[in-house]
N, CA, C and O atoms as a printed pandas DataFrame, in Angstrom:
     atom_number atom_name residue_name chain_id  residue_number  x_coord  y_coord  z_coord
0              1         N          MET        A               1  -43.287  -21.311  -60.598
1              2        CA          MET        A               1  -42.730  -21.428  -59.449
2              3         C          MET        A               1  -43.332  -22.703  -58.704
3              4         O          MET        A               1  -44.553  -22.857  -58.681
4              5         N          THR        A               2  -42.547  -23.535  -58.150
5              6        CA          THR        A               2  -43.064  -24.852  -57.615
6              7         C          THR        A               2  -42.084  -25.313  -56.486
7              8         O          THR        A               2  -40.897  -24.989  -56.445
8              9         N          ARG        A               3  -42.678  -26.052  -55.639
9             10        CA          ARG        A               3  -41.794  -26.747  -54.560
10            11         C          ARG        A               3  -40.946  -27.786  -55.214
11            12         O          ARG        A               3  -41.385  -28.476  -56.134
12            13         N          GLU        A               4  -39.637  -27.912  -54.709
13            14        CA          GLU        A               4  -38.836  -29.023  -55.274
14            15         C          GLU        A               4  -39.096  -30.340  -54.516
15            16         O          GLU        A               4  -39.335  -30.326  -53.308
16            17         N          HIS        A               5  -39.054  -31.316  -55.133
17            18        CA          HIS        A               5  -39.201  -32.631  -54.551
18            19         C          HIS        A               5  -38.203  -32.907  -53.333
19            20         O          HIS        A               5  -38.514  -33.440  -52.268
20            21         N          ALA        A               6  -36.836  -32.398  -53.736
21            22        CA          ALA        A               6  -35.842  -32.642  -52.584
22            23         C          ALA        A               6  -36.167  -31.866  -51.292
23            24         O          ALA        A               6  -35.574  -32.205  -50.267
24            25         N          ALA        A               7  -37.004  -30.916  -51.252
25            26        CA          ALA        A               7  -37.481  -30.164  -50.053
26            27         C          ALA        A               7  -38.370  -31.050  -49.241
27            28         O          ALA        A               7  -38.464  -30.823  -48.035
28            29         N          VAL        A               8  -39.053  -32.069  -49.800
29            30        CA          VAL        A               8  -40.001  -32.820  -48.946
30            31         C          VAL        A               8  -39.739  -34.392  -49.182
31            32         O          VAL        A               8  -40.535  -35.238  -48.773
32            33         N          ALA        A               9  -38.663  -34.685  -49.812
33            34        CA          ALA        A               9  -38.310  -36.084  -49.961
34            35         C          ALA        A               9  -38.359  -36.984  -48.625
35            36         O          ALA        A               9  -38.717  -38.162  -48.623
36            37         N          GLN        A              10  -37.999  -36.347  -47.628
37            38        CA          GLN        A              10  -37.930  -37.130  -46.310
38            39         C          GLN        A              10  -39.027  -36.929  -45.471
39            40         O          GLN        A              10  -39.047  -37.551  -44.409
40            41         N          ALA        A              11  -40.052  -36.085  -45.787
41            42        CA          ALA        A              11  -41.230  -35.870  -45.050
42            43         C          ALA        A              11  -42.188  -36.962  -44.987
43            44         O          ALA        A              11  -42.631  -37.404  -46.048
44            45         N          VAL        A              12  -42.560  -37.448  -43.886
45            46        CA          VAL        A              12  -43.599  -38.526  -43.804
46            47         C          VAL        A              12  -44.506  -38.305  -42.754
47            48         O          VAL        A              12  -44.183  -37.602  -41.797
48            49         N          ALA        A              13  -45.769  -38.914  -42.850
49            50        CA          ALA        A              13  -46.817  -38.659  -41.995
50            51         C          ALA        A              13  -47.844  -39.949  -42.147
51            52         O          ALA        A              13  -47.787  -40.774  -43.058
52            53         N          ILE        A              14  -48.706  -39.945  -41.159
53            54        CA          ILE        A              14  -50.031  -40.847  -41.384
54            55         C          ILE        A              14  -51.212  -40.038  -41.836
55            56         O          ILE        A              14  -51.318  -38.840  -41.574
56            57         N          PRO        A              15  -52.105  -40.729  -42.529
57            58        CA          PRO        A              15  -53.304  -39.973  -42.892
58            59         C          PRO        A              15  -53.854  -39.285  -41.731
59            60         O          PRO        A              15  -53.811  -39.828  -40.627
60            61         N          GLY        A              16  -54.387  -38.088  -41.903
61            62        CA          GLY        A              16  -54.878  -37.225  -40.812
62            63         C          GLY        A              16  -54.020  -36.362  -40.090
63            64         O          GLY        A              16  -54.465  -35.424  -39.428
64            65         N          ALA        A              17  -52.747  -36.638  -40.183
65            66        CA          ALA        A              17  -51.736  -35.857  -39.484
66            67         C          ALA        A              17  -51.144  -34.816  -40.428
67            68         O          ALA        A              17  -51.129  -35.094  -41.627
68            69         N          VAL        A              18  -50.683  -33.715  -40.039
69            70        CA          VAL        A              18  -50.065  -32.740  -40.833
70            71         C          VAL        A              18  -48.818  -33.152  -41.514
71            72         O          VAL        A              18  -47.875  -33.557  -40.833
72            73         N          TRP        A              19  -48.726  -33.075  -42.939
73            74        CA          TRP        A              19  -47.578  -33.553  -43.586
74            75         C          TRP        A              19  -46.778  -32.361  -44.151
75            76         O          TRP        A              19  -47.366  -31.550  -44.866
76            77         N          ASP        A              20  -45.491  -32.214  -43.873
77            78        CA          ASP        A              20  -44.574  -31.076  -44.188
78            79         C          ASP        A              20  -45.040  -29.767  -43.643
79            80         O          ASP        A              20  -44.683  -28.727  -44.196
80            81         N          GLY        A              21  -45.807  -29.750  -42.604
81            82        CA          GLY        A              21  -46.141  -28.598  -41.886
82            83         C          GLY        A              21  -47.241  -27.754  -42.635
83            84         O          GLY        A              21  -47.582  -26.637  -42.246
84            85         N          ARG        A              22  -47.733  -28.341  -43.669
85            86        CA          ARG        A              22  -48.759  -27.645  -44.571
86            87         C          ARG        A              22  -49.973  -28.353  -44.813
87            88         O          ARG        A              22  -51.046  -27.753  -44.742
88            89         N          TRP        A              23  -49.918  -29.542  -45.087
89            90        CA          TRP        A              23  -51.058  -30.410  -45.640
90            91         C          TRP        A              23  -51.635  -31.349  -44.728
91            92         O          TRP        A              23  -50.914  -31.896  -43.894
92            93         N          ILE        A              24  -52.914  -31.603  -44.803
93            94        CA          ILE        A              24  -53.434  -32.662  -44.076
94            95         C          ILE        A              24  -54.234  -33.465  -45.125
95            96         O          ILE        A              24  -55.033  -32.865  -45.844
96            97         N          ILE        A              25  -54.043  -34.869  -45.250
97            98        CA          ILE        A              25  -54.735  -35.789  -46.039
98            99         C          ILE        A              25  -55.831  -36.475  -45.157
99           100         O          ILE        A              25  -55.614  -37.028  -44.079
100          101         N          GLU        A              26  -57.105  -36.347  -45.815
101          102        CA          GLU        A              26  -58.146  -36.766  -45.249
102          103         C          GLU        A              26  -59.019  -37.758  -46.088
103          104         O          GLU        A              26  -58.846  -37.826  -47.305
104          105         N          GLY        A              27  -59.912  -38.494  -45.481
105          106        CA          GLY        A              27  -60.592  -39.465  -46.299
106          107         C          GLY        A              27  -60.147  -40.870  -46.346
107          108         O          GLY        A              27  -60.809  -41.769  -46.865
108          109         N          ILE        A              28  -59.049  -41.014  -45.810
109          110        CA          ILE        A              28  -58.505  -42.537  -45.708
110          111         C          ILE        A              28  -58.123  -42.653  -44.055
111          112         O          ILE        A              28  -57.336  -41.852  -43.551
112          113         N          ASP        A              29  -58.644  -43.532  -43.416
113          114        CA          ASP        A              29  -58.415  -43.765  -41.982
114          115         C          ASP        A              29  -57.360  -44.828  -41.627
115          116         O          ASP        A              29  -56.969  -45.004  -40.474
116          117         N          ASP        A              30  -56.922  -45.531  -42.699
117          118        CA          ASP        A              30  -55.939  -46.670  -42.435
118          119         C          ASP        A              30  -54.681  -46.113  -41.907
119          120         O          ASP        A              30  -53.956  -45.423  -42.624
120          121         N          LYS        A              31  -54.394  -46.383  -40.690
121          122        CA          LYS        A              31  -53.061  -45.863  -40.132
122          123         C          LYS        A              31  -51.898  -46.654  -40.544
123          124         O          LYS        A              31  -50.759  -46.304  -40.237
124          125         N          GLY        A              32  -52.170  -47.823  -41.304
125          126        CA          GLY        A              32  -51.016  -48.621  -41.870
126          127         C          GLY        A              32  -50.491  -48.008  -43.006
127          128         O          GLY        A              32  -49.422  -48.411  -43.466
128          129         N          LEU        A              33  -51.222  -46.900  -43.623
129          130        CA          LEU        A              33  -50.573  -46.270  -44.780
130          131         C          LEU        A              33  -49.768  -45.103  -44.515
131          132         O          LEU        A              33  -49.820  -44.586  -43.399
132          133         N          ILE        A              34  -49.004  -44.617  -45.453
133          134        CA          ILE        A              34  -48.125  -43.528  -45.186
134          135         C          ILE        A              34  -48.361  -42.335  -46.166
135          136         O          ILE        A              34  -48.651  -42.538  -47.345
136          137         N          VAL        A              35  -48.215  -40.989  -45.597
137          138        CA          VAL        A              35  -48.202  -40.061  -46.547
138          139         C          VAL        A              35  -46.786  -39.603  -46.759
139          140         O          VAL        A              35  -45.967  -39.472  -45.849
140          141         N          ARG        A              36  -46.557  -39.367  -48.060
141          142        CA          ARG        A              36  -45.170  -38.860  -48.358
142          143         C          ARG        A              36  -45.284  -38.136  -49.706
143          144         O          ARG        A              36  -46.363  -38.069  -50.296
144          145         N          ALA        A              37  -44.096  -37.568  -50.207
145          146        CA          ALA        A              37  -44.229  -36.952  -51.434
146          147         C          ALA        A              37  -44.493  -37.986  -52.683
147          148         O          ALA        A              37  -44.062  -39.138  -52.654
148          149         N          LEU        A              38  -45.153  -37.521  -53.644
149          150        CA          LEU        A              38  -45.561  -38.479  -54.633
150          151         C          LEU        A              38  -44.250  -38.870  -55.445
151          152         O          LEU        A              38  -44.122  -40.032  -55.830
152          153         N          GLY        A              39  -43.390  -38.027  -55.679
153          154        CA          GLY        A              39  -42.113  -38.565  -56.301
154          155         C          GLY        A              39  -42.233  -39.103  -57.687
155          156         O          GLY        A              39  -43.342  -39.125  -58.221
156          157         N          GLN        A              40  -41.131  -39.557  -58.333
157          158        CA          GLN        A              40  -41.164  -40.159  -59.584
158          159         C          GLN        A              40  -41.861  -41.467  -59.621
159          160         O          GLN        A              40  -42.593  -41.812  -60.549
160          161         N          ASP        A              41  -41.587  -42.212  -58.521
161          162        CA          ASP        A              41  -42.296  -43.479  -58.506
162          163         C          ASP        A              41  -43.701  -43.464  -58.485
163          164         O          ASP        A              41  -44.298  -44.375  -59.060
164          165         N          GLY        A              42  -44.385  -42.483  -57.854
165          166        CA          GLY        A              42  -45.770  -42.174  -57.758
166          167         C          GLY        A              42  -46.174  -41.724  -59.052
167          168         O          GLY        A              42  -47.193  -42.208  -59.546
168          169         N          LEU        A              43  -45.488  -40.831  -59.690
169          170        CA          LEU        A              43  -45.934  -40.268  -61.057
170          171         C          LEU        A              43  -45.853  -41.411  -61.932
171          172         O          LEU        A              43  -46.631  -41.332  -62.883
172          173         N          LEU        A              44  -45.220  -42.335  -61.896
173          174        CA          LEU        A              44  -45.126  -43.618  -62.793
174          175         C          LEU        A              44  -46.437  -44.278  -62.651
175          176         O          LEU        A              44  -47.106  -44.589  -63.637
176          177         N          GLN        A              45  -46.811  -44.496  -61.436
177          178        CA          GLN        A              45  -47.999  -45.160  -61.254
178          179         C          GLN        A              45  -49.368  -44.593  -61.597
179          180         O          GLN        A              45  -50.424  -45.199  -61.780
180          181         N          LEU        A              46  -49.089  -43.205  -61.645
181          182        CA          LEU        A              46  -50.429  -42.322  -62.214
182          183         C          LEU        A              46  -50.705  -42.614  -63.499
183          184         O          LEU        A              46  -51.866  -42.726  -63.894
184          185         N          GLY        A              47  -49.589  -42.777  -64.323
185          186        CA          GLY        A              47  -49.708  -42.798  -65.673
186          187         C          GLY        A              47  -50.049  -41.459  -66.380
187          188         O          GLY        A              47  -49.439  -40.443  -66.050
188          189         N          GLU        A              48  -50.964  -41.428  -67.302
189          190        CA          GLU        A              48  -51.322  -40.143  -68.020
190          191         C          GLU        A              48  -52.052  -39.218  -67.081
191          192         O          GLU        A              48  -52.989  -39.666  -66.421
192          193         N          LEU        A              49  -51.714  -38.056  -66.986
193          194        CA          LEU        A              49  -52.298  -37.050  -66.180
194          195         C          LEU        A              49  -53.477  -36.474  -66.739
195          196         O          LEU        A              49  -53.521  -36.244  -67.947
196          197         N          PRO        A              50  -54.476  -36.206  -65.956
197          198        CA          PRO        A              50  -55.738  -35.542  -66.532
198          199         C          PRO        A              50  -55.402  -34.193  -67.133
199          200         O          PRO        A              50  -54.371  -33.580  -66.856
200          201         N          ASP        A              51  -56.326  -33.770  -67.966
201          202        CA          ASP        A              51  -56.175  -32.369  -68.519
202          203         C          ASP        A              51  -56.273  -31.366  -67.374
203          204         O          ASP        A              51  -57.066  -31.473  -66.439
204          205         N          GLY        A              52  -55.370  -30.359  -67.541
205          206        CA          GLY        A              52  -55.553  -29.371  -66.452
206          207         C          GLY        A              52  -54.822  -29.674  -65.096
207          208         O          GLY        A              52  -54.917  -28.947  -64.107
208          209         N          ALA        A              53  -54.083  -30.826  -65.158
209          210        CA          ALA        A              53  -53.414  -31.172  -64.034
210          211         C          ALA        A              53  -52.064  -30.295  -63.850
211          212         O          ALA        A              53  -51.509  -29.755  -64.807
212          213         N          PRO        A              54  -51.591  -30.211  -62.498
213          214        CA          PRO        A              54  -50.400  -29.362  -62.285
214          215         C          PRO        A              54  -49.257  -30.126  -63.128
215          216         O          PRO        A              54  -49.327  -31.299  -63.495
216          217         N          PRO        A              55  -48.291  -29.320  -63.341
217          218        CA          PRO        A              55  -47.048  -29.921  -64.010
218          219         C          PRO        A              55  -46.419  -31.011  -63.191
219          220         O          PRO        A              55  -46.579  -30.991  -61.971
220          221         N          ARG        A              56  -45.693  -31.992  -63.782
221          222        CA          ARG        A              56  -45.283  -33.171  -63.159
222          223         C          ARG        A              56  -44.241  -32.754  -62.039
223          224         O          ARG        A              56  -44.167  -33.418  -61.005
224          225         N          GLU        A              57  -43.501  -31.735  -62.239
225          226        CA          GLU        A              57  -42.506  -31.295  -61.225
226          227         C          GLU        A              57  -43.240  -30.817  -59.981
227          228         O          GLU        A              57  -42.717  -30.987  -58.880
228          229         N          THR        A              58  -44.366  -30.257  -60.096
229          230        CA          THR        A              58  -45.169  -29.853  -58.950
230          231         C          THR        A              58  -45.790  -30.996  -58.196
231          232         O          THR        A              58  -45.722  -31.093  -56.971
232          233         N          LEU        A              59  -46.416  -31.882  -59.004
233          234        CA          LEU        A              59  -46.985  -33.081  -58.360
234          235         C          LEU        A              59  -45.893  -33.992  -57.803
235          236         O          LEU        A              59  -46.153  -34.672  -56.811
236          237         N          SER        A              60  -44.900  -34.041  -58.274
237          238        CA          SER        A              60  -43.602  -34.736  -57.514
238          239         C          SER        A              60  -43.433  -34.367  -56.186
239          240         O          SER        A              60  -43.108  -35.224  -55.364
240          241         N          ALA        A              61  -43.623  -33.119  -55.838
241          242        CA          ALA        A              61  -43.542  -32.715  -54.481
242          243         C          ALA        A              61  -44.761  -32.505  -53.651
243          244         O          ALA        A              61  -44.749  -31.906  -52.576
244          245         N          SER        A              62  -45.864  -33.056  -54.238
245          246        CA          SER        A              62  -47.158  -33.062  -53.661
246          247         C          SER        A              62  -47.432  -34.207  -52.730
247          248         O          SER        A              62  -46.881  -35.296  -52.890
248          249         N          PRO        A              63  -48.253  -33.976  -51.788
249          250        CA          PRO        A              63  -48.432  -35.235  -50.746
250          251         C          PRO        A              63  -49.446  -36.467  -51.481
251          252         O          PRO        A              63  -50.394  -36.209  -52.223
252          253         N          ALA        A              64  -49.062  -37.652  -51.139
253          254        CA          ALA        A              64  -49.733  -38.808  -51.773
254          255         C          ALA        A              64  -49.798  -39.816  -50.611
255          256         O          ALA        A              64  -49.062  -39.687  -49.632
256          257         N          VAL        A              65  -50.679  -40.814  -50.727
257          258        CA          VAL        A              65  -50.864  -41.905  -49.883
258          259         C          VAL        A              65  -50.301  -43.090  -50.474
259          260         O          VAL        A              65  -50.538  -43.418  -51.637
260          261         N          PHE        A              66  -49.451  -43.828  -49.578
261          262        CA          PHE        A              66  -48.884  -45.076  -50.277
262          263         C          PHE        A              66  -49.103  -46.161  -49.171
263          264         O          PHE        A              66  -49.114  -45.879  -47.973
264          265         N          ASP        A              67  -49.269  -47.380  -49.650
265          266        CA          ASP        A              67  -49.153  -48.556  -49.060
266          267         C          ASP        A              67  -47.861  -49.441  -49.403
267          268         O          ASP        A              67  -47.860  -50.322  -50.263
268          269         N          GLY        A              68  -46.872  -49.121  -48.692
269          270        CA          GLY        A              68  -45.511  -49.652  -48.918
270          271         C          GLY        A              68  -45.096  -48.634  -50.097
271          272         O          GLY        A              68  -44.939  -47.425  -49.926
272          273         N          ASN        A              69  -44.933  -49.362  -51.403
273          274        CA          ASN        A              69  -44.550  -48.620  -52.583
274          275         C          ASN        A              69  -45.670  -48.431  -53.419
275          276         O          ASN        A              69  -45.493  -47.808  -54.466
276          277         N          THR        A              70  -46.866  -48.889  -53.123
277          278        CA          THR        A              70  -48.025  -48.854  -54.066
278          279         C          THR        A              70  -48.847  -47.519  -53.760
279          280         O          THR        A              70  -49.300  -47.294  -52.637
280          281         N          LEU        A              71  -49.003  -46.667  -54.818
281          282        CA          LEU        A              71  -49.701  -45.404  -54.638
282          283         C          LEU        A              71  -51.391  -45.898  -54.478
283          284         O          LEU        A              71  -52.051  -46.673  -55.170
284          285         N          ILE        A              72  -51.712  -45.202  -53.423
285          286        CA          ILE        A              72  -53.159  -45.344  -53.108
286          287         C          ILE        A              72  -53.895  -44.264  -53.515
287          288         O          ILE        A              72  -54.940  -44.437  -54.143
288          289         N          SER        A              73  -53.417  -42.977  -53.191
289          290        CA          SER        A              73  -54.147  -41.703  -53.475
290          291         C          SER        A              73  -53.203  -40.629  -53.736
291          292         O          SER        A              73  -52.160  -40.642  -53.082
292          293         N          ALA        A              74  -53.398  -39.683  -54.598
293          294        CA          ALA        A              74  -52.811  -38.625  -55.011
294          295         C          ALA        A              74  -53.854  -37.391  -55.108
295          296         O          ALA        A              74  -54.311  -37.041  -56.196
296          297         N          PRO        A              75  -54.158  -36.829  -54.030
297          298        CA          PRO        A              75  -55.296  -35.918  -54.020
298          299         C          PRO        A              75  -55.072  -34.744  -54.934
299          300         O          PRO        A              75  -56.083  -34.241  -55.424
300          301         N          LEU        A              76  -53.950  -34.254  -55.223
301          302        CA          LEU        A              76  -53.735  -32.925  -56.028
302          303         C          LEU        A              76  -54.357  -33.196  -57.371
303          304         O          LEU        A              76  -54.748  -32.231  -58.027
304          305         N          VAL        A              77  -54.505  -34.596  -57.910
305          306        CA          VAL        A              77  -55.038  -34.800  -59.176
306          307         C          VAL        A              77  -56.257  -35.651  -59.119
307          308         O          VAL        A              77  -56.729  -36.168  -60.131
308          309         N          GLN        A              78  -56.780  -35.798  -57.892
309          310        CA          GLN        A              78  -58.125  -36.464  -57.611
310          311         C          GLN        A              78  -57.992  -37.962  -58.007
311          312         O          GLN        A              78  -58.905  -38.573  -58.563
312          313         N          TYR        A              79  -56.850  -38.484  -57.697
313          314        CA          TYR        A              79  -56.459  -39.939  -57.928
314          315         C          TYR        A              79  -56.834  -40.665  -56.482
315          316         O          TYR        A              79  -56.295  -40.297  -55.438
316          317         N          GLY        A              80  -57.679  -41.587  -56.522
317          318        CA          GLY        A              80  -57.984  -42.233  -55.173
318          319         C          GLY        A              80  -58.904  -41.523  -54.279
319          320         O          GLY        A              80  -59.345  -40.429  -54.632
320          321         N          PRO        A              81  -59.273  -42.096  -53.034
321          322        CA          PRO        A              81  -60.235  -41.569  -52.177
322          323         C          PRO        A              81  -59.890  -40.312  -51.370
323          324         O          PRO        A              81  -60.763  -39.547  -50.961
324          325         N          ALA        A              82  -58.542  -40.128  -51.153
325          326        CA          ALA        A              82  -58.181  -39.104  -50.187
326          327         C          ALA        A              82  -58.328  -37.594  -50.800
327          328         O          ALA        A              82  -58.212  -37.294  -51.988
328          329         N          THR        A              83  -58.597  -36.756  -49.756
329          330        CA          THR        A              83  -58.604  -35.371  -50.085
330          331         C          THR        A              83  -57.629  -34.692  -49.411
331          332         O          THR        A              83  -57.024  -35.229  -48.483
332          333         N          LEU        A              84  -57.369  -33.400  -49.824
333          334        CA          LEU        A              84  -56.171  -32.607  -49.241
334          335         C          LEU        A              84  -56.656  -31.208  -48.882
335          336         O          LEU        A              84  -57.446  -30.575  -49.583
336          337         N          ARG        A              85  -56.129  -30.771  -47.742
337          338        CA          ARG        A              85  -56.509  -29.398  -47.331
338          339         C          ARG        A              85  -55.295  -28.728  -46.630
339          340         O          ARG        A              85  -54.424  -29.393  -46.069
340          341         N          LEU        A              86  -55.289  -27.386  -46.693
341          342        CA          LEU        A              86  -54.052  -26.747  -45.949
342          343         C          LEU        A              86  -54.284  -26.812  -44.558
343          344         O          LEU        A              86  -55.411  -26.513  -44.164
344          345         N          ALA        A              87  -53.338  -27.182  -43.663
345          346        CA          ALA        A              87  -53.317  -27.275  -42.263
346          347         C          ALA        A              87  -53.656  -25.955  -41.661
347          348         O          ALA        A              87  -54.380  -25.878  -40.668
348          349         N          GLN        A              88  -53.063  -24.760  -42.338
349          350        CA          GLN        A              88  -53.391  -23.407  -41.807
350          351         C          GLN        A              88  -54.000  -22.645  -42.809
351          352         O          GLN        A              88  -53.284  -21.815  -43.369
352          353         N          PRO        A              89  -55.174  -22.749  -43.158
353          354        CA          PRO        A              89  -55.689  -22.117  -44.375
354          355         C          PRO        A              89  -55.513  -20.731  -44.240
355          356         O          PRO        A              89  -55.460  -20.158  -45.327
356          357         N          LYS        A              90  -55.403  -20.000  -43.242
357          358        CA          LYS        A              90  -55.337  -18.485  -43.105
358          359         C          LYS        A              90  -53.769  -18.074  -43.073
359          360         O          LYS        A              90  -53.408  -16.961  -42.690
360          361         N          GLY        A              91  -52.859  -19.096  -43.521
361          362        CA          GLY        A              91  -51.498  -18.787  -43.668
362          363         C          GLY        A              91  -51.265  -17.536  -44.688
363          364         O          GLY        A              91  -52.169  -17.106  -45.405
364          365         N          ASP        A              92  -50.072  -17.057  -44.668
365          366        CA          ASP        A              92  -49.864  -16.001  -45.618
366          367         C          ASP        A              92  -49.822  -16.544  -47.119
367          368         O          ASP        A              92  -49.868  -17.749  -47.369
368          369         N          PHE        A              93  -49.731  -15.578  -48.073
369          370        CA          PHE        A              93  -49.711  -15.940  -49.348
370          371         C          PHE        A              93  -48.646  -16.898  -49.805
371          372         O          PHE        A              93  -48.912  -17.898  -50.472
372          373         N          PHE        A              94  -47.422  -16.560  -49.423
373          374        CA          PHE        A              94  -46.256  -17.287  -49.691
374          375         C          PHE        A              94  -46.264  -18.658  -49.207
375          376         O          PHE        A              94  -45.653  -19.550  -49.797
376          377         N          THR        A              95  -46.977  -18.859  -48.089
377          378        CA          THR        A              95  -47.046  -20.352  -47.405
378          379         C          THR        A              95  -47.775  -21.199  -48.392
379          380         O          THR        A              95  -47.370  -22.325  -48.680
380          381         N          THR        A              96  -48.925  -20.632  -48.951
381          382        CA          THR        A              96  -49.898  -21.488  -49.867
382          383         C          THR        A              96  -49.182  -21.541  -51.175
383          384         O          THR        A              96  -49.243  -22.598  -51.802
384          385         N          LEU        A              97  -48.447  -20.442  -51.714
385          386        CA          LEU        A              97  -47.868  -20.579  -52.948
386          387         C          LEU        A              97  -46.670  -21.646  -53.053
387          388         O          LEU        A              97  -46.517  -22.392  -54.020
388          389         N          LEU        A              98  -45.895  -21.612  -51.986
389          390        CA          LEU        A              98  -44.843  -22.458  -51.969
390          391         C          LEU        A              98  -45.229  -23.921  -51.770
391          392         O          LEU        A              98  -44.459  -24.832  -52.073
392          393         N          SER        A              99  -46.515  -24.131  -51.222
393          394        CA          SER        A              99  -46.864  -25.505  -51.091
394          395         C          SER        A              99  -47.623  -26.032  -52.199
395          396         O          SER        A              99  -48.040  -27.187  -52.119
396          397         N          HIS        A             100  -47.866  -25.304  -53.266
397          398        CA          HIS        A             100  -48.587  -25.804  -54.582
398          399         C          HIS        A             100  -47.344  -26.157  -55.522
399          400         O          HIS        A             100  -47.532  -26.588  -56.660
């Protein structure tokens, strides 16, 4: 079970703000960058995924940091300097499940 990319395709934020009502990207302070779903273009920039990485479908809907169209960080696979945390870590089980 995973989140579909279409559900978050239009969600955008700046680093440090809540993205999609669930995630906060930290570790990057440049407000000129944008947080959005990794998508297929971000997956292409990642190249080969590390062992144990979530499925590509899951990653496509995960938050990532971009400078224009250039991928800067994809925290779910520990690519780049940004880190990721749930905005409401005490949310219910289904909230966290749907955001993975």
